[in-house]
DOLUMFI-201909 format. One record per residue (C-alpha): chain; residue number from 1; y, z, x; residue in three letters. Coordinates in nm, 4 decimals, padded with zeros to 6 digits, always signed. Example, Ala and Ser with C-alpha at 12.3 -4.5 7.8 and 13.67 -1.06 7.14 Angstrom:
BEGIN
<pt 'A', 1, <-00.4500, +00.7800, +01.2300>, 'ALA'>,
<pt 'A', 2, <-00.1060, +00.7140, +01.3670>, 'SER'>,
This chain:
BEGIN
<pt 'A', 1, <+07.9376, +01.8323, +11.0356>, 'MET'>,
<pt 'A', 2, <+07.8322, +02.2176, +11.0530>, 'LYS'>,
<pt 'A', 3, <+07.9709, +02.4703, +10.7803>, 'SER'>,
<pt 'A', 4, <+08.0680, +02.8167, +10.9124>, 'ARG'>,
<pt 'A', 5, <+08.0788, +03.0852, +10.7754>, 'GLN'>,
<pt 'A', 6, <+08.3204, +03.3932, +10.8429>, 'ASN'>,
<pt 'A', 7, <+08.1200, +03.7350, +10.8470>, 'ALA'>,
<pt 'A', 8, <+08.1537, +04.0520, +11.0364>, 'PHE'>,
<pt 'A', 9, <+07.9362, +04.1055, +11.3291>, 'THR'>,
<pt 'A', 10, <+07.6490, +04.3992, +11.3463>, 'LEU'>,
<pt 'A', 11, <+07.8722, +04.5212, +11.6504>, 'VAL'>,
<pt 'A', 12, <+08.2234, +04.5225, +11.4339>, 'GLU'>,
<pt 'A', 13, <+08.0644, +04.7253, +11.1708>, 'LEU'>,
<pt 'A', 14, <+07.9517, +04.9422, +11.4106>, 'LEU'>,
<pt 'A', 15, <+08.2851, +04.9871, +11.5009>, 'VAL'>,
<pt 'A', 16, <+08.4626, +04.9963, +11.2013>, 'VAL'>,
<pt 'A', 17, <+08.2857, +05.2652, +11.1321>, 'ILE'>,
<pt 'A', 18, <+08.2487, +05.5015, +11.3685>, 'ALA'>,
<pt 'A', 19, <+08.6769, +05.4800, +11.3203>, 'ILE'>,
<pt 'A', 20, <+08.6477, +05.5994, +10.9786>, 'ILE'>,
<pt 'A', 21, <+08.4127, +05.8350, +11.0671>, 'GLY'>,
<pt 'A', 22, <+08.7061, +05.9864, +11.3684>, 'ILE'>,
<pt 'A', 23, <+08.9361, +05.9643, +11.0648>, 'LEU'>,
<pt 'A', 24, <+08.7635, +06.1588, +10.8388>, 'VAL'>,
<pt 'A', 25, <+08.6617, +06.3765, +11.1278>, 'ALA'>,
<pt 'A', 26, <+09.0114, +06.4383, +11.1971>, 'LEU'>,
<pt 'A', 27, <+09.1721, +06.5503, +10.8163>, 'LEU'>,
<pt 'A', 28, <+08.8732, +06.7497, +10.6803>, 'LEU'>,
<pt 'A', 29, <+09.0059, +07.0795, +10.9035>, 'PRO'>,
<pt 'A', 30, <+09.3198, +06.9746, +10.7886>, 'ALA'>,
<pt 'A', 31, <+09.1809, +06.9634, +10.4331>, 'VAL'>,
<pt 'A', 32, <+09.0192, +07.3123, +10.4798>, 'GLN'>,
<pt 'A', 33, <+09.3392, +07.4934, +10.6116>, 'ALA'>,
<pt 'A', 34, <+09.5143, +07.3604, +10.2669>, 'ALA'>,
<pt 'A', 35, <+09.2459, +07.5041, +10.0860>, 'ARG'>,
<pt 'A', 36, <+09.2512, +07.8118, +10.3033>, 'GLU'>,
<pt 'A', 37, <+09.6212, +07.8304, +10.2001>, 'ALA'>,
<pt 'A', 38, <+09.6067, +07.8130, +09.8770>, 'ALA'>,
<pt 'A', 39, <+09.3220, +08.0803, +09.8648>, 'ARG'>,
<pt 'A', 40, <+09.5516, +08.3070, +10.0569>, 'ARG'>,
<pt 'A', 41, <+09.7883, +08.2579, +09.8686>, 'SER'>,
<pt 'A', 42, <+09.6289, +08.2681, +09.5377>, 'SER'>,
<pt 'A', 43, <+09.5122, +08.6157, +09.6539>, 'CYS'>,
<pt 'A', 44, <+09.8635, +08.7718, +09.7862>, 'LEU'>,
<pt 'A', 45, <+10.0044, +08.6658, +09.4387>, 'ASN'>,
<pt 'A', 46, <+09.7214, +08.8971, +09.2229>, 'ASN'>,
<pt 'A', 47, <+09.8330, +09.1877, +09.5376>, 'LEU'>,
<pt 'A', 48, <+10.2120, +09.1378, +09.3758>, 'LYS'>,
<pt 'A', 49, <+10.0604, +09.1349, +09.0376>, 'GLN'>,
<pt 'A', 50, <+09.8944, +09.4669, +09.0587>, 'MET'>,
<pt 'A', 51, <+10.1751, +09.5976, +09.2718>, 'GLY'>,
<pt 'A', 52, <+10.4069, +09.5170, +08.9704>, 'LEU'>,
<pt 'A', 53, <+10.1730, +09.6490, +08.7228>, 'ALA'>,
<pt 'A', 54, <+10.2059, +09.9623, +08.8891>, 'THR'>,
<pt 'A', 55, <+10.5223, +09.9967, +08.8719>, 'HIS'>,
<pt 'A', 56, <+10.5678, +09.9892, +08.5106>, 'ASN'>,
<pt 'A', 57, <+10.2710, +10.1997, +08.4571>, 'TYR'>,
<pt 'A', 58, <+10.5263, +10.4456, +08.6413>, 'LEU'>,
<pt 'A', 59, <+10.8069, +10.3367, +08.3939>, 'ASP'>,
<pt 'A', 60, <+10.5878, +10.4019, +08.0943>, 'THR'>,
<pt 'A', 61, <+10.3834, +10.6289, +08.1396>, 'MET'>,
<pt 'A', 62, <+10.6551, +10.8108, +08.4054>, 'ASN'>,
<pt 'A', 63, <+10.4506, +10.8939, +08.6496>, 'CYS'>,
<pt 'A', 64, <+10.2524, +10.6724, +08.9149>, 'ILE'>,
<pt 'A', 65, <+09.8723, +10.6067, +08.8269>, 'PRO'>,
<pt 'A', 66, <+09.5722, +10.8290, +08.9105>, 'PRO'>,
<pt 'A', 67, <+09.3141, +10.7252, +09.1746>, 'PHE'>,
<pt 'A', 68, <+09.0605, +10.9296, +08.8928>, 'SER'>,
<pt 'A', 69, <+09.0444, +11.2294, +08.7068>, 'CYS'>,
<pt 'A', 70, <+08.7430, +11.3568, +08.7800>, 'LEU'>,
<pt 'A', 71, <+08.6028, +11.5964, +08.5169>, 'ALA'>,
<pt 'A', 72, <+08.4501, +11.9364, +08.5671>, 'PRO'>,
<pt 'A', 73, <+08.1124, +12.0138, +08.6286>, 'ALA'>,
<pt 'A', 74, <+07.8462, +11.9569, +08.3880>, 'GLY'>,
<pt 'A', 75, <+08.1142, +11.7270, +08.1519>, 'THR'>,
<pt 'A', 76, <+08.0311, +11.3817, +08.0989>, 'THR'>,
<pt 'A', 77, <+08.2831, +11.2188, +08.3497>, 'GLY'>,
<pt 'A', 78, <+08.6187, +11.0588, +08.3193>, 'THR'>,
<pt 'A', 79, <+08.6393, +10.8697, +08.6617>, 'ASN'>,
<pt 'A', 80, <+08.7797, +10.5781, +08.5563>, 'TRP'>,
<pt 'A', 81, <+08.9679, +10.3786, +08.8295>, 'SER'>,
<pt 'A', 82, <+09.2894, +10.3426, +08.8677>, 'LEU'>,
<pt 'A', 83, <+09.2278, +09.9731, +08.8414>, 'GLN'>,
<pt 'A', 84, <+09.1361, +10.0331, +08.4923>, 'ALA'>,
<pt 'A', 85, <+09.4606, +10.2826, +08.3871>, 'ARG'>,
<pt 'A', 86, <+09.6607, +09.9736, +08.4375>, 'ILE'>,
<pt 'A', 87, <+09.5261, +09.6602, +08.2849>, 'LEU'>,
<pt 'A', 88, <+09.7748, +09.6445, +08.0064>, 'PRO'>,
<pt 'A', 89, <+10.0057, +09.5901, +08.2747>, 'PHE'>,
<pt 'A', 90, <+09.8440, +09.2496, +08.4086>, 'LEU'>,
<pt 'A', 91, <+09.7830, +09.1284, +08.0388>, 'GLU'>,
<pt 'A', 92, <+09.4030, +09.2679, +07.9593>, 'GLN'>,
<pt 'A', 93, <+09.5192, +09.5466, +07.7036>, 'GLN'>,
<pt 'A', 94, <+09.2127, +09.4011, +07.4636>, 'ASN'>,
<pt 'A', 95, <+09.0372, +09.4903, +07.7799>, 'LEU'>,
<pt 'A', 96, <+09.1477, +09.8636, +07.7935>, 'GLN'>,
<pt 'A', 97, <+09.1171, +09.9273, +07.3757>, 'ASN'>,
<pt 'A', 98, <+08.7498, +09.8931, +07.4802>, 'LEU'>,
<pt 'A', 99, <+08.7726, +10.1898, +07.7094>, 'ILE'>,
<pt 'A', 100, <+08.7380, +10.5238, +07.5893>, 'ASP'>,
<pt 'A', 101, <+08.9222, +10.7469, +07.8509>, 'PHE'>,
<pt 'A', 102, <+08.7092, +11.0841, +07.6994>, 'ASN'>,
<pt 'A', 103, <+08.3354, +10.9038, +07.8574>, 'PHE'>,
<pt 'A', 104, <+08.2409, +10.7923, +08.1444>, 'SER'>,
<pt 'A', 105, <+08.2090, +10.4030, +08.2294>, 'TYR'>,
<pt 'A', 106, <+07.8520, +10.4465, +08.2495>, 'SER'>,
<pt 'A', 107, <+07.8096, +10.6535, +07.8796>, 'ASP'>,
<pt 'A', 108, <+07.7373, +10.3801, +07.6556>, 'VAL'>,
<pt 'A', 109, <+07.5507, +10.6739, +07.4303>, 'ALA'>,
<pt 'A', 110, <+07.9121, +10.7565, +07.3072>, 'ASN'>,
<pt 'A', 111, <+08.0605, +10.4880, +07.4250>, 'ALA'>,
<pt 'A', 112, <+07.8537, +10.1754, +07.3402>, 'PRO'>,
<pt 'A', 113, <+08.1718, +09.9235, +07.4263>, 'ASN'>,
<pt 'A', 114, <+08.1240, +10.0249, +07.7758>, 'HIS'>,
<pt 'A', 115, <+07.8500, +09.8704, +07.8658>, 'ALA'>,
<pt 'A', 116, <+08.1089, +09.5404, +07.8014>, 'LEU'>,
<pt 'A', 117, <+08.3769, +09.6936, +07.9960>, 'VAL'>,
<pt 'A', 118, <+08.1690, +09.7002, +08.3621>, 'THR'>,
<pt 'A', 119, <+08.0600, +09.3615, +08.3952>, 'GLN'>,
<pt 'A', 120, <+08.3627, +09.2140, +08.2856>, 'MET'>,
<pt 'A', 121, <+08.5142, +08.9807, +08.5507>, 'LYS'>,
<pt 'A', 122, <+08.8725, +09.0821, +08.6093>, 'VAL'>,
<pt 'A', 123, <+09.0222, +08.7699, +08.7617>, 'PRO'>,
<pt 'A', 124, <+09.3672, +08.8842, +08.9303>, 'MET'>,
<pt 'A', 125, <+09.1082, +09.2049, +09.1048>, 'TYR'>,
<pt 'A', 126, <+08.8906, +08.9076, +09.2221>, 'ASN'>,
<pt 'A', 127, <+08.9775, +08.7586, +09.5988>, 'CYS'>,
<pt 'A', 128, <+08.9185, +08.3662, +09.5707>, 'PRO'>,
<pt 'A', 129, <+08.7351, +08.3152, +09.9042>, 'SER'>,
<pt 'A', 130, <+08.5063, +08.6221, +09.7967>, 'GLU'>,
<pt 'A', 131, <+08.1801, +08.5267, +09.8952>, 'THR'>,
<pt 'A', 132, <+07.9847, +08.7317, +09.6504>, 'LYS'>,
<pt 'A', 133, <+08.1837, +08.7510, +09.3613>, 'SER'>,
<pt 'A', 134, <+07.8992, +08.7810, +09.1038>, 'GLN'>,
<pt 'A', 135, <+07.7852, +09.0807, +08.9012>, 'PRO'>,
<pt 'A', 136, <+07.5702, +09.3587, +08.9881>, 'ARG'>,
<pt 'A', 137, <+07.2891, +09.4394, +08.7988>, 'LEU'>,
<pt 'A', 138, <+07.1284, +09.7922, +08.6617>, 'PRO'>,
<pt 'A', 139, <+06.9063, +09.9333, +08.8998>, 'THR'>,
<pt 'A', 140, <+06.7132, +10.1494, +08.5886>, 'THR'>,
<pt 'A', 141, <+06.6502, +10.0101, +08.2195>, 'PRO'>,
<pt 'A', 142, <+07.0095, +10.2464, +08.0692>, 'THR'>,
<pt 'A', 143, <+07.2087, +10.1083, +08.3201>, 'GLY'>,
<pt 'A', 144, <+07.5164, +09.8920, +08.3027>, 'VAL'>,
<pt 'A', 145, <+07.5818, +09.5605, +08.4889>, 'THR'>,
<pt 'A', 146, <+07.9364, +09.6305, +08.6829>, 'HIS'>,
<pt 'A', 147, <+08.1397, +09.3322, +08.8652>, 'PHE'>,
<pt 'A', 148, <+08.3159, +09.3907, +09.2074>, 'PRO'>,
<pt 'A', 149, <+08.6241, +09.3575, +09.3321>, 'LEU'>,
<pt 'A', 150, <+08.8551, +09.2615, +09.6145>, 'ASN'>,
<pt 'A', 151, <+09.1585, +09.5346, +09.6335>, 'TYR'>,
<pt 'A', 152, <+09.1543, +09.8405, +09.6778>, 'GLY'>,
<pt 'A', 153, <+09.3868, +10.1039, +09.6270>, 'GLY'>,
<pt 'A', 154, <+09.5527, +10.3077, +09.9193>, 'ASN'>,
<pt 'A', 155, <+09.3735, +10.6580, +10.0007>, 'LEU'>,
<pt 'A', 156, <+09.5568, +10.7600, +10.2945>, 'GLY'>,
<pt 'A', 157, <+09.4333, +10.7744, +10.6327>, 'ASP'>,
<pt 'A', 158, <+09.1149, +11.0162, +10.6596>, 'TRP'>,
<pt 'A', 159, <+09.1501, +11.3074, +10.4036>, 'PHE'>,
<pt 'A', 160, <+09.0600, +11.2233, +10.0738>, 'VAL'>,
<pt 'A', 161, <+08.9956, +11.5463, +09.8680>, 'PHE'>,
<pt 'A', 162, <+08.8364, +11.8884, +09.8488>, 'ASP'>,
<pt 'A', 163, <+08.7431, +12.0256, +09.5450>, 'PRO'>,
<pt 'A', 164, <+08.6887, +12.3543, +09.6289>, 'VAL'>,
<pt 'A', 165, <+09.1182, +12.3633, +09.6051>, 'ARG'>,
<pt 'A', 166, <+09.1986, +12.0345, +09.3484>, 'ASN'>,
<pt 'A', 167, <+09.3294, +11.9523, +09.7079>, 'GLN'>,
<pt 'A', 168, <+09.4398, +11.5405, +09.6877>, 'PRO'>,
<pt 'A', 169, <+09.5080, +11.3366, +10.0608>, 'GLY'>,
<pt 'A', 170, <+09.8310, +11.1464, +10.1288>, 'ASN'>,
<pt 'A', 171, <+09.7821, +10.7825, +10.0281>, 'GLY'>,
<pt 'A', 172, <+09.9558, +10.5984, +09.7845>, 'ALA'>,
<pt 'A', 173, <+09.6856, +10.7340, +09.5073>, 'PHE'>,
<pt 'A', 174, <+09.5481, +11.0183, +09.4523>, 'VAL'>,
<pt 'A', 175, <+09.2769, +11.2145, +09.2403>, 'ILE'>,
<pt 'A', 176, <+09.3399, +11.4842, +09.0126>, 'ASN'>,
<pt 'A', 177, <+09.7588, +11.4588, +09.0795>, 'ALA'>,
<pt 'A', 178, <+10.0797, +11.3703, +08.9252>, 'ARG'>,
<pt 'A', 179, <+10.2815, +11.1400, +09.1034>, 'LEU'>,
<pt 'A', 180, <+10.6422, +11.0681, +09.0296>, 'GLY'>,
<pt 'A', 181, <+10.8756, +10.8153, +09.2504>, 'ALA'>,
<pt 'A', 182, <+11.0486, +11.1045, +09.4597>, 'ALA'>,
<pt 'A', 183, <+10.6950, +11.1991, +09.6200>, 'ASP'>,
<pt 'A', 184, <+10.6918, +10.9606, +09.8266>, 'TYR'>,
<pt 'A', 185, <+10.8879, +11.0740, +10.1230>, 'LEU'>,
<pt 'A', 186, <+10.8386, +10.7689, +10.3369>, 'ASP'>,
<pt 'A', 187, <+11.0444, +10.5786, +10.0651>, 'GLY'>,
<pt 'A', 188, <+10.8313, +10.2982, +09.8350>, 'LEU'>,
<pt 'A', 189, <+10.8354, +10.0092, +10.0452>, 'SER'>,
<pt 'A', 190, <+10.7069, +10.1807, +10.3784>, 'ASN'>,
<pt 'A', 191, <+10.3891, +10.2943, +10.1651>, 'THR'>,
<pt 'A', 192, <+10.0446, +10.0146, +10.1209>, 'LEU'>,
<pt 'A', 193, <+09.9672, +10.0386, +09.8284>, 'ALA'>,
<pt 'A', 194, <+09.6486, +09.7932, +09.7618>, 'PHE'>,
<pt 'A', 195, <+09.5029, +09.5808, +10.0234>, 'THR'>,
<pt 'A', 196, <+09.2011, +09.3820, +10.0734>, 'GLU'>,
<pt 'A', 197, <+08.8086, +09.5033, +10.0461>, 'VAL'>,
<pt 'A', 198, <+08.4691, +09.2729, +10.0641>, 'LYS'>,
<pt 'A', 199, <+08.2718, +09.3298, +09.8006>, 'ALA'>,
<pt 'A', 200, <+07.8803, +09.4525, +09.8416>, 'TYR'>,
<pt 'A', 201, <+08.0230, +09.6476, +10.1278>, 'GLN'>,
<pt 'A', 202, <+07.7278, +09.8176, +10.3232>, 'PRO'>,
<pt 'A', 203, <+07.8773, +10.2554, +10.3538>, 'ASN'>,
<pt 'A', 204, <+07.6326, +10.5568, +10.4353>, 'VAL'>,
<pt 'A', 205, <+07.7153, +10.9085, +10.3046>, 'LYS'>,
<pt 'A', 206, <+07.6218, +11.1145, +10.5830>, 'PRO'>,
<pt 'A', 207, <+07.7357, +11.4594, +10.4346>, 'GLY'>,
<pt 'A', 208, <+07.9475, +11.4480, +10.7298>, 'ALA'>,
<pt 'A', 209, <+08.2081, +11.5522, +10.7892>, 'PRO'>,
<pt 'A', 210, <+08.1671, +11.8748, +10.6147>, 'SER'>,
<pt 'A', 211, <+08.4816, +12.1237, +10.7551>, 'ASN'>,
<pt 'A', 212, <+08.8365, +12.0956, +10.6204>, 'LEU'>,
<pt 'A', 213, <+09.0881, +11.9992, +10.8284>, 'ASN'>,
<pt 'A', 214, <+08.8675, +11.7128, +11.0623>, 'GLU'>,
<pt 'A', 215, <+09.0540, +11.5523, +11.2909>, 'PRO'>,
<pt 'A', 216, <+09.0750, +11.1558, +11.2414>, 'ILE'>,
<pt 'A', 217, <+08.8149, +10.9650, +11.3988>, 'PRO'>,
<pt 'A', 218, <+09.0395, +10.6968, +11.6807>, 'ALA'>,
<pt 'A', 219, <+08.7847, +10.4869, +11.6986>, 'THR'>,
<pt 'A', 220, <+08.4923, +10.3112, +11.5453>, 'ALA'>,
<pt 'A', 221, <+08.1978, +10.4800, +11.7977>, 'THR'>,
<pt 'A', 222, <+08.3886, +10.8583, +11.6409>, 'ALA'>,
<pt 'A', 223, <+08.2667, +10.7241, +11.2811>, 'VAL'>,
<pt 'A', 224, <+07.9557, +10.6242, +11.4115>, 'THR'>,
<pt 'A', 225, <+07.9593, +10.9690, +11.5436>, 'GLY'>,
<pt 'A', 226, <+07.9139, +11.1086, +11.1716>, 'TYR'>,
<pt 'A', 227, <+07.5967, +10.8686, +11.0649>, 'PHE'>,
<pt 'A', 228, <+07.2437, +11.0883, +11.1907>, 'GLY'>,
<pt 'A', 229, <+06.9997, +10.9235, +10.9744>, 'SER'>,
<pt 'A', 230, <+07.1965, +10.8828, +10.6730>, 'ALA'>,
<pt 'A', 231, <+07.0805, +10.5967, +10.4566>, 'ALA'>,
<pt 'A', 232, <+07.3144, +10.2453, +10.3802>, 'ILE'>,
<pt 'A', 233, <+07.4185, +10.1872, +10.0614>, 'SER'>,
<pt 'A', 234, <+07.4589, +09.7981, +10.0790>, 'PRO'>,
<pt 'A', 235, <+07.7021, +09.8216, +09.6822>, 'ASN'>,
<pt 'A', 236, <+08.0127, +09.9021, +09.8256>, 'GLY'>,
<pt 'A', 237, <+08.3104, +09.7542, +09.6186>, 'HIS'>,
<pt 'A', 238, <+08.0904, +09.6508, +09.3380>, 'THR'>,
<pt 'A', 239, <+08.2247, +09.8709, +09.0125>, 'GLU'>,
<pt 'A', 240, <+08.5535, +09.7914, +08.9378>, 'TRP'>,
<pt 'A', 241, <+08.5453, +10.0404, +08.6921>, 'VAL'>,
<pt 'A', 242, <+08.4839, +10.3612, +08.9365>, 'ASP'>,
<pt 'A', 243, <+08.7749, +10.6166, +09.0401>, 'GLY'>,
<pt 'A', 244, <+08.5280, +10.6406, +09.4149>, 'LYS'>,
<pt 'A', 245, <+08.6916, +10.5669, +09.7492>, 'VAL'>,
<pt 'A', 246, <+08.3700, +10.3339, +09.8139>, 'HIS'>,
<pt 'A', 247, <+08.4304, +10.1213, +09.4525>, 'GLU'>,
<pt 'A', 248, <+08.7512, +10.1420, +09.4763>, 'THR'>,
<pt 'A', 249, <+08.9247, +10.2500, +09.7346>, 'GLY'>,
<pt 'A', 250, <+09.0047, +10.1979, +10.1207>, 'VAL'>,
<pt 'A', 251, <+09.1812, +10.3679, +10.4031>, 'THR'>,
<pt 'A', 252, <+09.3772, +10.3331, +10.7373>, 'ALA'>,
<pt 'A', 253, <+09.1389, +10.5147, +10.9423>, 'THR'>,
<pt 'A', 254, <+09.0697, +10.2254, +11.1115>, 'LEU'>,
<pt 'A', 255, <+09.2531, +09.8982, +11.1848>, 'ALA'>,
<pt 'A', 256, <+09.1898, +09.6074, +10.9347>, 'PRO'>,
<pt 'A', 257, <+08.8949, +09.4097, +11.0042>, 'ASN'>,
<pt 'A', 258, <+08.7594, +09.6528, +11.2919>, 'THR'>,
<pt 'A', 259, <+08.3838, +09.6608, +11.2506>, 'LYS'>,
<pt 'A', 260, <+08.1889, +10.0103, +11.2278>, 'VAL'>,
<pt 'A', 261, <+07.8617, +09.8936, +11.3472>, 'LEU'>,
<pt 'A', 262, <+07.4992, +10.0382, +11.2377>, 'PHE'>,
<pt 'A', 263, <+07.1714, +09.9483, +11.2720>, 'SER'>,
<pt 'A', 264, <+06.9278, +10.0268, +10.9997>, 'SER'>,
<pt 'A', 265, <+06.5741, +09.8281, +10.9231>, 'GLY'>,
<pt 'A', 266, <+06.5814, +09.6237, +11.2257>, 'GLY'>,
<pt 'A', 267, <+06.9257, +09.4472, +11.1217>, 'LYS'>,
<pt 'A', 268, <+07.2820, +09.5200, +11.1714>, 'LEU'>,
<pt 'A', 269, <+07.5313, +09.6235, +10.9562>, 'TYR'>,
<pt 'A', 270, <+07.9369, +09.6087, +10.9526>, 'ASP'>,
<pt 'A', 271, <+07.9983, +10.0196, +10.7296>, 'VAL'>,
<pt 'A', 272, <+08.2009, +10.2498, +10.5654>, 'ASP'>,
<pt 'A', 273, <+08.1759, +10.6190, +10.5854>, 'LEU'>,
<pt 'A', 274, <+08.2125, +10.8165, +10.3092>, 'ILE'>,
<pt 'A', 275, <+08.0848, +11.2134, +10.3655>, 'SER'>,
<pt 'A', 276, <+08.0705, +11.3007, +10.0295>, 'LYS'>,
<pt 'A', 277, <+08.1495, +11.1248, +09.7150>, 'SER'>,
<pt 'A', 278, <+08.4554, +11.2423, +09.5571>, 'GLU'>,
<pt 'A', 279, <+08.2743, +11.5561, +09.2446>, 'SER'>,
<pt 'A', 280, <+08.4086, +11.8602, +09.1111>, 'LEU'>,
<pt 'A', 281, <+08.0700, +11.9757, +09.1545>, 'ALA'>,
<pt 'A', 282, <+08.0640, +11.9667, +09.5405>, 'ASN'>,
<pt 'A', 283, <+08.1857, +12.2540, +09.7704>, 'THR'>,
<pt 'A', 284, <+08.2910, +12.0241, +10.0641>, 'VAL'>,
<pt 'A', 285, <+08.5808, +11.8051, +10.1277>, 'PRO'>,
<pt 'A', 286, <+08.5276, +11.4298, +10.1259>, 'THR'>,
<pt 'A', 287, <+08.6270, +11.1660, +10.4181>, 'TYR'>,
<pt 'A', 288, <+08.6885, +10.8307, +10.3980>, 'ALA'>,
<pt 'A', 289, <+08.6422, +10.5002, +10.6856>, 'ALA'>,
<pt 'A', 290, <+08.6615, +10.2587, +10.4336>, 'VAL'>,
<pt 'A', 291, <+08.8144, +09.9798, +10.6030>, 'THR'>,
<pt 'A', 292, <+09.0317, +09.7129, +10.5138>, 'ALA'>,
<pt 'A', 293, <+08.8581, +09.3519, +10.4846>, 'ARG'>,
<pt 'A', 294, <+08.9103, +09.0033, +10.4487>, 'SER'>,
<pt 'A', 295, <+08.8153, +08.7202, +10.4172>, 'TYR'>,
<pt 'A', 296, <+09.1029, +08.5607, +10.5402>, 'HIS'>,
<pt 'A', 297, <+09.0900, +08.4689, +10.9228>, 'PRO'>,
<pt 'A', 298, <+09.2728, +08.7479, +11.1804>, 'GLY'>,
<pt 'A', 299, <+09.4566, +08.9368, +10.8575>, 'ILE'>,
<pt 'A', 300, <+09.4344, +09.1066, +10.5562>, 'VAL'>,
<pt 'A', 301, <+09.6880, +09.0698, +10.2885>, 'GLN'>,
<pt 'A', 302, <+09.8597, +09.4193, +10.1007>, 'GLY'>,
<pt 'A', 303, <+10.0817, +09.5232, +09.8401>, 'GLY'>,
<pt 'A', 304, <+10.3766, +09.8158, +09.9268>, 'MET'>,
<pt 'A', 305, <+10.4484, +10.0297, +09.6164>, 'MET'>,
<pt 'A', 306, <+10.7715, +09.9076, +09.5726>, 'ASP'>,
<pt 'A', 307, <+10.6124, +09.5643, +09.4244>, 'GLY'>,
<pt 'A', 308, <+10.6154, +09.3736, +09.7505>, 'SER'>,
<pt 'A', 309, <+10.3641, +09.2123, +09.9316>, 'VAL'>,
<pt 'A', 310, <+10.2801, +09.1199, +10.2746>, 'ARG'>,
<pt 'A', 311, <+10.0124, +08.9967, +10.5091>, 'THR'>,
<pt 'A', 312, <+09.8909, +09.2137, +10.7763>, 'ILE'>,
<pt 'A', 313, <+09.7447, +09.1271, +11.1108>, 'ALA'>,
<pt 'A', 314, <+09.4426, +09.2680, +11.2637>, 'ASN'>,
<pt 'A', 315, <+09.5856, +09.4094, +11.5738>, 'ASN'>,
<pt 'A', 316, <+09.8366, +09.5925, +11.3989>, 'ILE'>,
<pt 'A', 317, <+09.8834, +09.9291, +11.6297>, 'ASP'>,
<pt 'A', 318, <+09.6888, +10.1684, +11.5165>, 'LEU'>,
<pt 'A', 319, <+09.9443, +10.4539, +11.4189>, 'VAL'>,
<pt 'A', 320, <+10.1518, +10.2291, +11.2301>, 'ILE'>,
<pt 'A', 321, <+09.8644, +10.0839, +11.0319>, 'TRP'>,
<pt 'A', 322, <+09.7970, +10.4666, +10.9818>, 'ARG'>,
<pt 'A', 323, <+10.1873, +10.5431, +10.8991>, 'ALA'>,
<pt 'A', 324, <+10.2115, +10.2730, +10.6117>, 'ILE'>,
<pt 'A', 325, <+09.8861, +10.4503, +10.4548>, 'ALA'>,
<pt 'A', 326, <+10.0619, +10.7669, +10.4103>, 'THR'>,
<pt 'A', 327, <+10.3218, +10.8742, +10.1912>, 'ARG'>,
<pt 'A', 328, <+10.4687, +11.1570, +10.3070>, 'ASN'>,
<pt 'A', 329, <+10.4720, +11.1772, +10.6922>, 'GLY'>,
<pt 'A', 330, <+10.8264, +11.1252, +10.7273>, 'GLY'>,
<pt 'A', 331, <+10.7288, +10.8272, +10.9714>, 'GLU'>,
<pt 'A', 332, <+10.9906, +10.5830, +11.0992>, 'ALA'>,
<pt 'A', 333, <+10.8110, +10.2561, +11.1537>, 'VAL'>,
<pt 'A', 334, <+10.8581, +09.8709, +11.1922>, 'PRO'>,
<pt 'A', 335, <+10.7504, +09.6676, +10.9151>, 'THR'>,
<pt 'A', 336, <+10.4269, +09.4872, +11.0110>, 'PRO'>,
């Protein structure tokens, strides 16, 4: 009698492999969705902790932390960021102990430890979805290495600072001014504190607009009307220590994730606008369209001044978005 061996035929093997491939293809989106949900949750928790740190600062110092304190022209400067000031309330007291607020973060001659501080990654300031969470190396031998961040302090809807009158804007955080809880006439729960931004964000500083009382641009096209022949800088939001709007701030001029397109060198960029960097040496005001941007599809996440957090859709009504970015506009707006 002939012996008989049981085995799969080639066709059967191919069918099994095809079925396994289909199952993996069906499962992969679910795995990716679960990972994104976890990253989004971690990001929201970062914003929650920053909001609580702001409240703890208020309880301890009897004021809201300033966005930055600009030094008079001709001095070394002390424009450390809001994020640097709330470090002790994020369990980063040891890191803040390395900072001498009497000197600029770039002054390593008088404060050598600043070279260590600027390059430090503060996990709470980085979204897990960021694709460029990497140090920015110095461009000169005397420069310092910086580390980026993904959460900007809210500086209002457009106008940021006038150095002539030492006047700040209408955001949750301000420059060269001391605010208390009573200054938030719209209520802490109705005022945006922090929201997401992208590291290595391109920006332009065209020197325009240069006059006070400049109307808020209604569209991205209106923003690009100020650009002129300004050069692009690729390093926005790469210095968590720097108290300037293009590094550690955000404004609500445009809705979240709005693209502001600008062509340079044959390449198209999505950019931010800063009319002029904040400085007491200037004689013109600073305006900024620094847009909230996120890697989470269709949204940005934000923290309010009362410590609550929320998810904000890209299609939020622009009037509402600007309203929650102001602390004293007197608006009555629904929760986004």
